[in-house]
C-alpha positions as CSV (number, residue, x, y, z in Angstrom):
1,X,-51.5,-109.3,-24.1
2,X,-51.5,-107.9,-27.6
3,X,-54.0,-109.4,-30.1
4,X,-53.2,-108.7,-33.8
5,X,-55.9,-109.4,-36.4
6,X,-54.5,-109.1,-39.9
7,X,-57.8,-108.8,-41.8
8,X,-57.6,-109.5,-45.5
9,X,-61.4,-109.5,-45.8
10,X,-61.8,-113.2,-46.7
11,X,-61.7,-116.7,-45.5
12,X,-61.2,-119.0,-48.5
13,X,-63.9,-117.7,-50.8
14,X,-66.3,-116.2,-48.3
15,X,-66.1,-112.5,-47.5
16,X,-65.7,-111.8,-43.8
17,X,-68.9,-109.7,-44.0
18,X,-70.8,-112.9,-44.7
19,X,-69.3,-114.7,-41.7
20,X,-69.7,-112.2,-38.9
21,X,-72.3,-109.6,-38.0
22,X,-69.7,-106.9,-37.7
23,X,-65.9,-106.5,-38.0
24,X,-64.0,-108.0,-35.1
25,X,-63.0,-104.6,-33.8
26,X,-66.7,-103.7,-33.3
27,X,-67.6,-107.1,-31.9
28,X,-65.1,-106.7,-29.0
29,X,-65.6,-103.0,-28.5
30,X,-67.6,-103.5,-25.3
31,X,-65.0,-105.7,-23.5
32,X,-64.0,-103.9,-20.4
33,X,-60.3,-102.9,-20.2
34,X,-59.6,-103.9,-23.8
35,X,-58.1,-101.1,-26.0
36,X,-59.1,-101.5,-29.7
37,X,-56.9,-99.9,-32.3
38,X,-57.5,-99.9,-36.1
39,X,-55.2,-98.9,-38.9
40,X,-54.1,-99.5,-42.4
41,X,-51.9,-102.5,-42.3
42,X,-50.5,-101.9,-45.8
43,X,-48.9,-98.7,-44.5
44,X,-45.5,-99.7,-43.2
45,X,-44.7,-96.5,-41.4
46,X,-48.1,-96.2,-39.7
47,X,-47.9,-99.9,-38.7
48,X,-44.4,-99.4,-37.2
49,X,-45.4,-96.2,-35.3
50,X,-48.8,-97.4,-34.0
51,X,-47.5,-100.9,-33.3
52,X,-44.8,-99.5,-31.1
53,X,-47.4,-97.5,-29.2
54,X,-49.6,-100.6,-28.8
55,X,-46.7,-102.6,-27.4
56,X,-45.7,-99.8,-25.0
57,X,-49.3,-99.7,-23.8
58,X,-49.3,-103.4,-23.0
59,X,-45.8,-103.4,-21.4
60,X,-46.8,-100.5,-19.2
61,X,-49.4,-102.8,-17.6
62,X,-52.4,-100.7,-18.6
63,X,-54.2,-103.6,-20.2
64,X,-54.6,-105.7,-23.3
65,X,-54.8,-104.3,-26.8
66,X,-56.5,-105.6,-29.9
67,X,-55.1,-104.3,-33.2
68,X,-57.4,-104.7,-36.2
69,X,-55.3,-104.1,-39.3
70,X,-56.7,-104.0,-42.8
71,X,-54.3,-105.9,-45.2
72,X,-54.4,-107.3,-48.7
73,X,-54.5,-110.9,-49.9
74,X,-52.3,-110.9,-53.1
75,X,-52.6,-114.6,-53.7
76,X,-55.3,-117.2,-53.5
77,X,-55.9,-119.1,-50.2
78,X,-54.1,-122.2,-51.4
79,X,-52.8,-123.9,-54.6
80,X,-56.2,-125.5,-55.0
81,X,-57.9,-122.1,-54.9
82,X,-58.3,-119.5,-57.6
83,X,-59.6,-116.3,-56.2
84,X,-60.3,-114.8,-59.6
85,X,-63.4,-117.1,-59.6
86,X,-65.1,-115.1,-56.8
87,X,-63.3,-111.7,-56.7
88,X,-63.8,-109.1,-59.3
89,X,-61.1,-107.7,-61.6
90,X,-61.6,-104.2,-60.0
91,X,-61.1,-105.6,-56.5
92,X,-58.0,-107.5,-57.4
93,X,-56.5,-104.5,-59.3
94,X,-57.1,-102.3,-56.2
95,X,-55.3,-104.9,-54.0
96,X,-52.3,-104.8,-56.3
97,X,-52.2,-101.0,-56.0
98,X,-52.2,-101.3,-52.2
99,X,-49.6,-104.1,-52.0
100,X,-47.6,-103.2,-48.9
101,X,-44.2,-104.2,-50.3
102,X,-44.7,-102.2,-53.5
103,X,-46.1,-99.3,-51.5
104,X,-43.1,-99.3,-49.1
105,X,-40.7,-99.5,-52.1
106,X,-42.4,-96.5,-53.7
107,X,-42.1,-94.4,-50.5
108,X,-38.5,-95.3,-50.0
109,X,-37.6,-94.3,-53.5
110,X,-39.6,-91.1,-53.2
111,X,-37.8,-90.3,-50.0
112,X,-34.4,-90.9,-51.6
113,X,-33.6,-93.9,-49.4
114,X,-33.4,-96.3,-52.3
115,X,-33.1,-96.0,-56.0
116,X,-35.2,-98.1,-58.4
117,X,-32.1,-100.0,-59.3
118,X,-31.3,-100.8,-55.7
119,X,-34.9,-101.9,-55.0
120,X,-34.8,-104.2,-58.1
121,X,-31.5,-105.7,-56.8
122,X,-33.1,-106.4,-53.4
123,X,-36.0,-108.2,-55.0
124,X,-33.7,-110.3,-57.2
125,X,-31.5,-111.2,-54.2
126,X,-34.6,-112.3,-52.2
127,X,-35.9,-114.3,-55.1
128,X,-32.5,-116.1,-55.4
129,X,-32.4,-116.8,-51.7
130,X,-35.9,-118.3,-51.7
131,X,-35.1,-120.4,-54.8
132,X,-31.9,-121.7,-53.2
133,X,-33.8,-122.6,-50.0
134,X,-36.4,-124.5,-52.0
135,X,-33.7,-126.4,-53.9
136,X,-32.0,-127.3,-50.6
137,X,-35.2,-128.5,-49.1
138,X,-36.1,-130.6,-52.1
139,X,-32.6,-132.1,-52.1
140,X,-32.7,-133.0,-48.4
141,X,-33.1,-136.6,-47.3
142,X,-36.7,-137.8,-46.7
143,X,-37.5,-138.6,-43.1
144,X,-37.0,-142.2,-41.9
145,X,-40.4,-144.0,-41.7
146,X,-39.2,-145.9,-38.7
147,X,-39.4,-142.6,-36.7
148,X,-43.0,-141.8,-37.4
149,X,-44.3,-143.1,-34.0
150,X,-41.7,-141.2,-32.1
151,X,-42.9,-138.4,-29.8
152,X,-46.5,-139.4,-29.7
153,X,-46.2,-139.4,-26.0
154,X,-43.6,-140.1,-23.3
155,X,-44.7,-142.3,-20.5
156,X,-43.1,-141.6,-17.1
157,X,-41.3,-144.6,-15.6
158,X,-42.8,-145.1,-12.2
159,X,-42.8,-148.0,-9.7
160,X,-46.1,-148.4,-7.8
161,X,-44.6,-149.4,-4.5
162,X,-46.5,-149.8,-1.3
163,X,-49.3,-147.3,-0.5
164,X,-49.1,-148.0,3.2
165,X,-51.9,-148.5,5.6
166,X,-51.3,-145.8,8.3
167,X,-52.9,-142.8,6.6
168,X,-56.4,-141.6,7.4
169,X,-59.2,-143.5,5.6
170,X,-60.6,-141.2,2.9
171,X,-63.2,-141.3,0.2
172,X,-62.5,-141.1,-3.5
173,X,-63.4,-137.5,-3.6
174,X,-61.4,-136.6,-0.5
175,X,-58.4,-138.3,-1.9
176,X,-58.6,-136.1,-5.0
177,X,-58.9,-132.9,-2.8
178,X,-56.0,-134.0,-0.6
179,X,-53.8,-134.9,-3.5
180,X,-54.5,-131.6,-5.3
181,X,-53.6,-129.7,-2.2
182,X,-50.5,-131.8,-1.5
183,X,-49.2,-131.4,-5.1
184,X,-49.9,-127.6,-5.1
185,X,-47.9,-127.3,-1.9
186,X,-45.1,-129.3,-3.5
187,X,-45.1,-127.5,-6.9
188,X,-45.9,-123.8,-7.2
189,X,-46.4,-124.2,-10.9
190,X,-49.7,-126.0,-10.5
191,X,-52.8,-124.0,-11.4
192,X,-56.4,-125.2,-10.8
193,X,-59.1,-123.4,-12.7
194,X,-62.5,-123.9,-14.3
195,X,-66.2,-123.1,-13.6
196,X,-67.0,-122.9,-9.9
197,X,-63.7,-124.4,-8.7
198,X,-62.8,-121.4,-6.5
199,X,-64.3,-120.9,-3.0
200,X,-65.7,-117.4,-3.2
201,X,-64.9,-113.8,-4.1
202,X,-62.0,-112.5,-2.1
203,X,-64.2,-109.7,-0.6
204,X,-66.5,-112.3,1.1
205,X,-64.2,-115.2,1.6
206,X,-63.6,-114.7,5.3
207,X,-67.4,-114.7,5.9
208,X,-68.6,-117.7,3.9
209,X,-67.9,-121.4,3.8
210,X,-66.8,-121.5,0.1
211,X,-67.8,-123.5,-2.9
212,X,-64.8,-125.4,-4.3
213,X,-66.5,-127.1,-7.2
214,X,-69.9,-128.6,-7.7
215,X,-68.7,-131.8,-6.1
216,X,-66.4,-130.1,-3.5
217,X,-63.2,-131.6,-4.9
218,X,-61.4,-128.2,-5.0
219,X,-62.8,-126.9,-1.7
220,X,-60.3,-124.9,0.2
221,X,-57.7,-124.6,-2.5
222,X,-58.3,-120.9,-3.2
223,X,-58.3,-120.1,0.5
224,X,-55.0,-122.0,1.0
225,X,-53.1,-121.1,-2.2
226,X,-54.7,-117.8,-3.3
227,X,-56.8,-116.7,-6.2
228,X,-53.8,-116.7,-8.5
229,X,-53.5,-120.5,-8.3
230,X,-57.2,-121.5,-8.0
231,X,-59.7,-119.4,-9.8
232,X,-62.9,-119.4,-11.8
233,X,-63.1,-119.0,-15.5
234,X,-65.7,-118.1,-18.1
235,X,-68.2,-120.9,-18.8
236,X,-66.4,-121.8,-22.0
237,X,-64.7,-125.2,-22.2
238,X,-62.6,-124.3,-25.2
239,X,-61.4,-121.3,-23.2
240,X,-60.7,-123.4,-20.1
241,X,-58.7,-126.1,-22.0
242,X,-57.0,-123.6,-24.3
243,X,-55.6,-121.5,-21.5
244,X,-54.3,-124.8,-19.9
245,X,-52.4,-125.5,-23.1
246,X,-50.9,-122.1,-23.1
247,X,-49.9,-122.4,-19.5
248,X,-48.3,-125.8,-20.1
249,X,-46.3,-124.5,-23.0
250,X,-45.0,-121.7,-20.8
251,X,-43.7,-124.1,-18.1
252,X,-46.6,-124.2,-15.7
253,X,-48.5,-127.4,-14.6
254,X,-52.1,-126.6,-15.3
255,X,-55.1,-128.6,-13.9
256,X,-58.2,-127.2,-15.7
257,X,-61.5,-128.7,-14.8
258,X,-64.4,-129.3,-17.2
259,X,-67.4,-129.3,-14.9
260,X,-69.1,-132.4,-16.4
261,X,-68.0,-134.8,-19.1
262,X,-71.1,-134.0,-21.0
263,X,-69.7,-130.4,-21.5
264,X,-66.3,-131.4,-22.9
265,X,-67.3,-131.3,-26.5
266,X,-66.7,-127.6,-27.1
267,X,-63.1,-128.2,-26.0
268,X,-62.7,-131.1,-28.4
269,X,-60.7,-129.1,-31.0
270,X,-58.3,-127.9,-28.3
271,X,-57.8,-131.4,-27.0
272,X,-57.6,-133.3,-30.2
273,X,-56.0,-130.8,-32.6
274,X,-53.8,-128.8,-30.2
275,X,-52.9,-130.5,-26.9
276,X,-52.6,-134.1,-28.2
277,X,-50.4,-133.2,-31.2
278,X,-47.9,-130.7,-29.7
279,X,-45.2,-133.2,-28.9
280,X,-45.5,-135.1,-32.2
281,X,-45.7,-132.1,-34.5
282,X,-42.8,-130.4,-32.8
283,X,-40.7,-133.6,-33.0
284,X,-40.4,-133.6,-29.3
285,X,-39.3,-129.9,-29.0
286,X,-42.5,-129.0,-27.0
287,X,-44.8,-130.8,-24.7
288,X,-48.1,-130.1,-23.0
289,X,-48.1,-131.4,-19.3
290,X,-51.7,-130.7,-18.5
291,X,-54.1,-132.6,-16.2
292,X,-57.7,-132.1,-17.4
293,X,-60.0,-133.2,-14.5
294,X,-63.5,-134.2,-15.6
295,X,-66.4,-135.6,-13.5
296,X,-68.0,-138.4,-15.5
297,X,-70.8,-141.0,-15.5
298,X,-74.2,-141.8,-14.3
299,X,-75.8,-144.0,-11.6
300,X,-76.9,-140.9,-9.7
301,X,-80.3,-140.7,-11.3
302,X,-81.8,-137.4,-12.6
303,X,-78.7,-136.3,-14.4
304,X,-80.2,-137.0,-17.9
305,X,-78.2,-136.4,-21.1
306,X,-76.3,-133.4,-19.8
307,X,-74.9,-134.8,-16.6
308,X,-74.7,-138.6,-16.9
309,X,-72.9,-139.7,-20.0
310,X,-69.7,-141.6,-20.5
311,X,-67.7,-141.5,-23.7
312,X,-64.1,-142.2,-22.8
313,X,-63.5,-144.3,-25.9
314,X,-63.7,-141.2,-28.1
315,X,-60.6,-139.8,-26.3
316,X,-58.7,-143.1,-26.2
317,X,-58.9,-142.9,-30.0
318,X,-56.7,-139.7,-30.0
319,X,-53.0,-140.4,-30.2
320,X,-51.0,-138.4,-27.7
321,X,-53.8,-138.1,-25.2
322,X,-53.6,-140.0,-21.9
323,X,-56.8,-141.2,-20.2
324,X,-57.1,-142.2,-16.6
325,X,-60.3,-143.6,-15.0
326,X,-59.7,-144.7,-11.4
327,X,-62.2,-146.4,-9.2
328,X,-60.8,-146.1,-5.7
329,X,-59.2,-143.5,-3.4
330,X,-55.6,-144.7,-3.4
331,X,-55.5,-145.1,-7.2
332,X,-56.9,-141.6,-7.7
333,X,-54.2,-140.2,-5.5
334,X,-51.4,-142.2,-7.0
335,X,-52.4,-141.4,-10.6
336,X,-52.7,-137.7,-9.9
337,X,-49.2,-137.7,-8.3
338,X,-47.7,-139.4,-11.3
339,X,-49.3,-136.9,-13.6
340,X,-48.2,-133.8,-11.7
341,X,-44.7,-135.0,-10.8
342,X,-43.7,-136.9,-13.9
343,X,-46.2,-136.4,-16.7
344,X,-45.2,-134.5,-19.8
345,X,-48.3,-135.0,-21.9
346,X,-52.0,-134.1,-21.7
347,X,-54.0,-136.3,-19.4
348,X,-57.8,-136.7,-19.1
349,X,-58.4,-137.6,-15.5
350,X,-61.9,-138.9,-15.3
351,X,-63.5,-138.8,-11.9
352,X,-66.7,-140.8,-11.6
353,X,-69.3,-138.7,-9.8
354,X,-71.1,-141.8,-8.3
355,X,-67.8,-142.9,-6.7
356,X,-66.9,-139.6,-5.0
357,X,-68.6,-140.4,-1.7
358,X,-69.2,-144.2,-1.8
359,X,-67.9,-146.1,1.2
360,X,-66.5,-148.9,-0.9
361,X,-64.0,-146.5,-2.6
362,X,-62.5,-145.6,0.7
363,X,-58.8,-146.3,1.4
364,X,-56.1,-145.3,3.8
365,X,-54.7,-142.2,2.2
366,X,-51.4,-143.4,0.6
367,X,-48.0,-142.4,1.7
368,X,-46.5,-139.4,-0.1
369,X,-44.2,-141.5,-2.2
370,X,-47.0,-143.7,-3.6
371,X,-47.4,-143.2,-7.3
372,X,-49.4,-145.3,-9.8
373,X,-47.8,-145.9,-13.3
374,X,-49.9,-145.3,-16.4
375,X,-50.8,-148.5,-18.3
376,X,-50.6,-150.8,-15.2
377,X,-53.8,-152.5,-14.1
378,X,-54.8,-153.6,-10.6
379,X,-56.1,-157.0,-9.7
380,X,-59.1,-156.2,-7.4
381,X,-60.0,-159.9,-6.9
382,X,-58.0,-163.0,-8.0
383,X,-59.8,-165.9,-9.6
384,X,-59.3,-168.9,-11.8
385,X,-62.5,-169.5,-13.8
386,X,-63.1,-166.2,-15.7
387,X,-61.6,-162.7,-16.0
388,X,-63.7,-159.6,-15.8
389,X,-61.9,-156.4,-17.1
390,X,-63.5,-153.1,-16.1
391,X,-62.9,-149.6,-14.8
392,X,-64.8,-146.8,-13.1
393,X,-68.2,-147.5,-11.5
394,X,-68.7,-151.0,-12.9
395,X,-65.7,-152.3,-10.9
396,X,-67.8,-152.5,-7.7
397,X,-70.7,-154.1,-9.5
398,X,-68.3,-156.7,-10.9
399,X,-66.9,-157.3,-7.5
400,X,-70.3,-157.8,-6.0
401,X,-71.2,-160.3,-8.6
402,X,-67.9,-162.2,-8.2
403,X,-68.4,-162.3,-4.4
404,X,-71.9,-163.7,-4.6
405,X,-70.9,-166.4,-7.1
406,X,-67.9,-167.4,-4.9
407,X,-70.0,-167.6,-1.8
408,X,-72.5,-169.9,-3.7
409,X,-69.6,-172.0,-5.0
410,X,-70.8,-171.1,-8.6
411,X,-67.5,-169.8,-9.9
412,X,-64.2,-168.1,-9.1
413,X,-64.0,-164.8,-11.0
414,X,-61.0,-162.6,-11.3
415,X,-61.7,-158.8,-11.5
416,X,-59.1,-156.5,-13.1
417,X,-59.3,-152.7,-12.8
418,X,-57.5,-151.1,-15.8
419,X,-57.2,-147.7,-14.0
420,X,-55.8,-146.1,-17.2
421,X,-57.3,-146.7,-20.7
422,X,-54.7,-144.8,-22.7
423,X,-52.4,-146.6,-22.4
424,X,-54.0,-149.8,-21.1
425,X,-52.3,-152.9,-19.7
426,X,-52.5,-155.4,-22.5
427,X,-49.9,-157.7,-20.9
428,X,-51.8,-157.8,-17.6
429,X,-55.0,-158.7,-19.4
430,X,-53.3,-161.4,-21.5
431,X,-51.7,-163.0,-18.5
432,X,-55.1,-163.3,-16.7
433,X,-56.8,-164.7,-19.8
434,X,-54.1,-167.3,-20.1
435,X,-55.0,-168.5,-16.6
436,X,-58.8,-168.3,-16.8
437,X,-59.5,-168.9,-20.5
438,X,-62.5,-166.6,-20.5
439,X,-63.0,-162.9,-20.7
440,X,-65.9,-160.5,-19.9
441,X,-65.4,-156.8,-20.4
442,X,-67.8,-154.6,-18.4
443,X,-68.1,-150.8,-18.8
444,X,-70.6,-148.0,-18.4
445,X,-70.2,-146.4,-21.8
446,X,-72.5,-147.6,-24.7
447,X,-71.7,-151.0,-26.2
448,X,-71.1,-150.0,-29.8
449,X,-67.5,-148.7,-30.2
450,X,-67.1,-148.5,-26.4
451,X,-63.6,-149.1,-25.1
452,X,-64.6,-152.6,-24.4
453,X,-64.6,-153.3,-28.1
454,X,-60.9,-152.4,-28.3
455,X,-60.1,-154.8,-25.4
456,X,-62.2,-157.5,-27.0
457,X,-60.6,-157.1,-30.4
458,X,-57.1,-157.1,-29.0
459,X,-57.7,-160.2,-26.9
460,X,-59.4,-162.0,-29.8
461,X,-56.4,-161.2,-32.0
462,X,-53.6,-161.9,-29.6
463,X,-55.0,-164.4,-27.1
464,X,-57.1,-166.6,-29.3
465,X,-55.3,-169.8,-28.3
466,X,-56.0,-169.2,-24.6
467,X,-59.7,-168.6,-25.0
468,X,-62.2,-171.3,-24.1
469,X,-65.3,-169.1,-24.9
470,X,-66.1,-166.0,-27.0
471,X,-65.0,-162.7,-25.5
472,X,-68.1,-161.1,-24.2
473,X,-69.1,-157.5,-23.3
474,X,-71.6,-156.0,-20.9
475,X,-72.2,-152.2,-21.4
476,X,-74.9,-149.6,-21.6
477,X,-77.5,-149.8,-24.3
478,X,-76.8,-147.7,-27.4
479,X,-78.9,-144.9,-26.0
480,X,-78.5,-141.6,-24.1
481,X,-78.9,-141.8,-20.3
482,X,-82.5,-140.9,-19.5
483,X,-83.7,-138.6,-16.8
484,X,-86.3,-140.9,-15.2
485,X,-84.6,-143.3,-12.7
486,X,-86.3,-146.5,-14.0
487,X,-85.2,-145.7,-17.5
488,X,-81.7,-144.9,-16.4
489,X,-81.5,-148.2,-14.6
490,X,-82.7,-149.9,-17.8
491,X,-80.0,-148.2,-20.0
492,X,-76.9,-148.5,-17.7
493,X,-75.4,-152.0,-17.0
494,X,-76.5,-153.5,-13.7
495,X,-75.3,-156.3,-11.5
496,X,-77.9,-158.6,-12.9
497,X,-76.6,-158.0,-16.5
498,X,-73.1,-158.8,-15.3
499,X,-74.1,-161.9,-13.5
500,X,-76.1,-163.3,-16.4
501,X,-73.1,-162.8,-18.7
502,X,-70.7,-164.5,-16.2
503,X,-73.0,-167.5,-15.8
504,X,-73.4,-167.8,-19.5
505,X,-69.6,-167.8,-20.0
506,X,-69.0,-170.2,-17.1
507,X,-71.4,-172.7,-18.6
508,X,-69.9,-172.3,-22.1
């Protein structure tokens, strides 16, 4: 790889010397295997000669090169900026003297390659060409506003079908491991990478059990598919997701892992500004088929604010970013298959840590053809008196409450598992509310601006005539998840909270 830093010495108005402790060529000088070259980027002939050598170095397989070239900035950063406000007259005059085009022209004239008249004619021709291009652009038709929502994402058309009952019964976590292995066997383009996802160094792999992720969900993938397809990365989430974007654009099917949801924020710029916008800003010419796997959630106690948070609603707010949040083994397998086989856009695949080994998430491992469509909920328990909409770890809590109330003859509660939040199944929720007349949304994320607020707002707007009671939410308190178990229990929604809300709505 060849890195080229064209250094004009400034950001907008801030000198680079005020932004960094040293020039970039010095900052990376200790990187093993990286060749660092510096030259005057205003000298055309030096740049061409040394650039060719740098490219030859890279193509020979010797290693990466970083070129640090000093260049000029002949104009202000933008139309709203006036660099004469913060750059001295002497500095700007010196820049003009080193203008690379003027410098090249002078050397060509001095060498007898061009005359002054020929150079002037070239400049005039270029100015005319640019002016004509500008006139053509200004005269072109404006885009049709009806097309503005095109290419935000493209949802694969998948029929859910029958998962079958003959497969071995597996846990939520084992379903993920099996599916990753199965899809990697089927598609050699899939790459799994992140912090601790590999088994061990190749030199010791034969003598150790292997790691395979902090939750074991990638265990054995390196041993089976090799270090080129399952490998560890630096502990840098922007790096992890950024390399996934690059791989996706180059035709691979990357599956980067962010070790905990609480660590995803350094990658927010890559997810929000880069991955989610690629299809839309290229008008469909490019896409980013990437599956970002992220363990999420609490209920394990002791995780505190760095290992226990939810926050999925922040990502459902990003156009172009798919969000899946399964609660059982077969759905995890089916959604992953859909993503790897048919997905063309970035997906956040949220794996609740508390569910990975819970017996109630276990299912017969679904047949190979079983795929789960995005935006299609699953009815986990039918009912006629009230609808609960939930996802993730609060599904089981809702099912427990519904079961107790039914056994006591106190109410028949329907429990819907959204499975994916972006998109989410509006039609499925509306149909249930039309039957029951009452809706309770239950989720683990904080109450204020949690995804339940979106569901409640949509139902209030579109299903008002079907409602016999206010749409109600049960969620975590507006607080970080604490370390101490009693406090965590107090912050996160519990079965008692769900039952109290259900009883209130049933009496309404």
